[in-house]
N, C-alpha and C positions, 0 to 999 in steps of 0.2 A: 755684545758683539766682539768676537775674537779677531784681532787684527791679522791680516794676511802677512805672514812673515817673509820678508824679501830674502832672496837667495844670496845676493851680494851686497856689499856696502861700500861707500866711498870714503876716501880719506878726508873729504870736504873740499871746499873751494881752494884750499891751500895746496892741493895735490900738485898743481903746476902754477907757474907764475902767471899764466894767462887766465886760468880759471880762478878760473878761480880754482929748625925742626925741633923745633922745640916741642916738648910735650910728648906723651905717649899716644899711640894709636889706641882709641878707646871706643867702646860701645856706649850706648845710651840707655842703660838699664832703668827700668821704671818709667820710661817715657810713655805718655799717653799717645794713642794712635792719632794720626793726622788725617783729616779728610782730604783725599787727593784733590778735590776741587778747590781746596784752600791752599794748595801749593806743594803737596808732597805725599809720598806713600806712607802707609802706616809703619811706624818704627817697631821693631821687635821689643818684647818686654824684657828679654834677657840676652845672654850671650849665645855662643854657638850651640846648635842643637844636633848637628851631624856628628858621627863618630869618627874620631881621629885614630890613626893616621889616614889622610886623604891623598889618593894618588890621582894625578891629572896628566893624561897624555896629550901632547900638543906637537906642533910641527917641528919644534926644535929639541924635543926630548921628552923625558918623563919627570914630573916633579912630585915629590912626596912632601906633604905638609904634615909634620909629625904631631903637632899639637896646635891648639887654638892660637892664632897669631895675636901678638900684643902690640907690635910696632909695624904697621903696614905702610909700604911705599907704593905709589902707583906711577905708571909711565904710559904715555900715549894719550888716548882720548876715551872718555866715558867710564873708565874703571874707578876714577875718584868718586863720581856721582853714584855709581853702582854700590860702592862700599858704604858710602854715607846712607844710601837708601835702605840698606839692611842693618844700619846701626853702628858702623865702624868708621871712625874719623882718622884718615891716614895722617902719619907724621910728616910725610914728604910727598909732594905731587909735582908732576911735570908742568913747567910754565907753558902758557899758550900765547906766544908772542904775537902771532898774527891777529888773534882775537882781542886781547886786552893789553898787549905790550909787556914789557919786562917787569918782573917782580910784582905781579898782580894776580889775584885770583879771579876766576870767572864769577860773575855776579851771583849766580844761583849757588855756587859753591861757598862763596863768602857768606851769603845769607844763611846757609845751613850751619856753618860753624858759629856764627853770631847767635842764631836762635837757640842752638844747643848749649851755648856757653863754653864751647870747646876752644882750646888754644889753637891758633892758626898754624897750618903746616909750613915746613920749609918748602920753598919753591925751587925745584931743581932746574938749573939752567938748560934750556933746549932751544937755542936760536935757530937751529937748522932742521926742525921737525924730525928729530930722531937720527939724523945722519951721524951725530956724535953723541956719546953718553958721558955725563959727568960722574965718572966712577968715584972720584974722591968725595964728592958730595953725598953719594949713596953711602959710602963708608962712614962719613960723619953722622949721617942720619941713623945709622945702626938699625936698619929694619930687620925683622925676622921673617918677612915675606915681601916679595915684589910682584905686583899684579900688573900685567901688561898684555891682556888678551886682544886689544885693538891698538897695535903699535907697528913700528917698522923694524923691530929688533933683528939684527943679523945673527947668524950662528955665533960669530966671534963675540959680539956684544952680550949675547945670552950666556955664553960660557964664562966670560969675565964676571958678569953680575952674579952668576950662580956661586961664585967663590965668596960673595958677600952675603947672600941669602937665597933661599929657594925662589925661583922665578916661574911664574905662570905666563906662558907666551900664547900666541894665537893658534887656533886649531888647524888651520890650513895654510894660509899665506899671509904675508905682511899686509896690513891695512885692508883686509877683506872680511873681517869678522862682523856678522850682522849685529846691529845695536842691541837686539834682545839677547843674543848669545853672549855679548859682553857682560850683560847683567847676570845671566845664568852662571857663567864661568867664574865671575868675581864672587858671587854668593857661594858657590861650591867651594872655592879656595878658602873662604873664610868660615866654612862650616855652617853656613846659613842657607842651605838650598831652599827650604820651605819659605823663608823670607823673600828670596829671590823670585820665586813663583808668585808670591803675593804682590811684589812690586810690578811684575808684568801684568797681573790681573787688574791691578789698580790703574795702570796706564790704559789697558783696554777699556775699562769702565769710563775713564776720563774722556777718551776719544769718542766713545759711544755717546756720552753725555753731550759733547759738542755737536755730534751728528744729529742728535734729537733736537737740539736747539736751533738747528739750521737745516730743516728738511728740504729747503730749496736747492741744496747742493747735490741732492740725490740725482744721479744720472748725468750731471753736467760734466762736460769734457774739458780738460785743461792740458796745457803744455807748460812745463817748468823750464825756464831758460835763464841764461846770464849773457849780457851783451859784451862783446869784445871788439870795441870800435877800432882799435889799432890794427886788427886783423881783418876787419870787414866781414865779420861773421858773428853768429851767436852760438853758444853751447847749449845743447838740448839734453835733458835728462829723461831717459826712457823709464819704463815701468820697473825695471830691476833696481834702479837707483833708489835708496831709501827716502830721499827727500820727496820723490814722486810717489813711490809706493806707499809711504806712510799716509799721505793725504787721501789715498783711496779708502782708508778707514772711515772717512767722513761721508762716503757714498758717492763722491766724485770719481771720475774715471780718466785715466791718461788717454788723450785723444788718439784715435786710430792713426791720424797723420804722423804722430810722433814715432810710432813703430814702423810705418810705411817708409819714412825717410831715414830710418836708423842705418847708419853705416859703421857702427861700432863693433859689430860681430860679437855681441854679448857683453860689451863694455858698459860702464856706468854713465857715459856721456858721448856725444858726438858733435861735430861742428857742422853748422849749416850756413852757407854763404848768404850774404844779403840778397843776391840774385834769386835765391830760392825761397825767400821768406813768405811769398804769397801762397806757397804750398802748405804752410804750417797752420792748418785750420783747426780751430777748437772753440768751445764756448767762451773760454777766458784764458788768460795768460797769468802764470805766476813768475814774477821777475825778481831775481836776487841781485840787489844793487849794493855796491860797496859803500857809497856815500849818498847823502841827500841830493847832491848835485847830479850824481849819476842817475838817481831815480827820477829826477825832474827831466833830465835830458832824454831819458828813455821814452817818456810819454809824448815828447814833441819831435823827436828825431825823424827826419824825412824818410830815411831808409826803413826804419822800423814800422812805419805806417803801412808797409806792404803786408804785415801780419794782420789778417782780418780782425782778430779780437782787439789788437792794439788800436787799429783805426776806429773801432766801435767804442773805445774807452773801457773795455772790459779787462782790466788789469789789476791783479792783486800784487802788492810789492812787499818784499822783505828788505829792509834798509839798514845797512851798517854791518860791520864785521861780527859784532856780538850777536845780533839778531840772526844773521845768517848762520853762524856757528851753532846756535841753539837748536836749529832744525836740520843740521847737515853733518851727520844724522842726529836725531834727538838722543838724549841721554835720560837716565833715570830721574834726574832733577830738572834738566832744561825743558823738558816737555811741559812742565807746569809754569815755567817762567812767563809772566804775563805779557812781556814784550816780544815773545817768541811765537810758539805755536798758537796760543789763544788769540794773539793779535792777528796772526795770519788767517785764522779761521774767519775772523770778522772782515778782513780785507777780501777774502774769497766771496763772502756773502754779499758784500757791496758790489763786487765786480759782476756777480751774477745778476744783481738787481738793476744794473745800469742799462 
């Protein structure tokens, strides 16, 4: 089953406050293929197979990759995992402060380096989600390619970084590249287009496997939301948002009420006041909660009992910043992380069974 490819993608729950180098970049030649069900896509047997130079046009210009990169840096979200999935381990990666704090790797990224026996990358400081760029740290990392297809790079930032190394930016606008296109563009920049297609095929197969394991999800309707108690409203994710659209690959469907109540005019989320929660009808709810305490409060909060599915106890929860990040949107590695998408599938199945 081929996943429906969403048209737009979200920067994640960190988009607003209320929502939510040592070593060389290297490939993993000679690696045995990995069963996606065991946690990853098949690794390529050798290096780049595309013909260089490779020219990539994007929103901020045109980038020519003259030869196979040997020292790759990534910036933004998802490109680190995409590079690893096609067999390239970056020498420098952007930090993910909201998810794992300062000077730490995402767990699925750290696991990938450990399992491959690769030296860990330098973590480029990014406390403001791309508002500033640590140019000196990029210089010290000495990359020969910077991959940032899902990022917030400005034209000025792109121009300065391009003086350090060729930069692959987003195709249309900042923070709008679909998760699967992040994989495709990263693979293309690395000269591994075929491997990128295989990564996507493996993800499709993995989601299809989960759907086969839970046929009870077929045709069930859901609404994906996050509570914002300080504002007296919830944020709802319509079908175009990847965290909602991706789940449709399991056979579930975004509830008609989600689209009927949508005031976003094509956006990836909209606000729904507590006074209107009774209109949010669905077979079950997917709740993204920042902390275990938030998750517990969600289930018992008086105002949220107005949502029919919440009152009926039909709630699947994603709890914690790391788990939320792993599916918002998914990446080439996080989709296999057991505490992320696989755990959410089990939560969805339980919610339907209630």
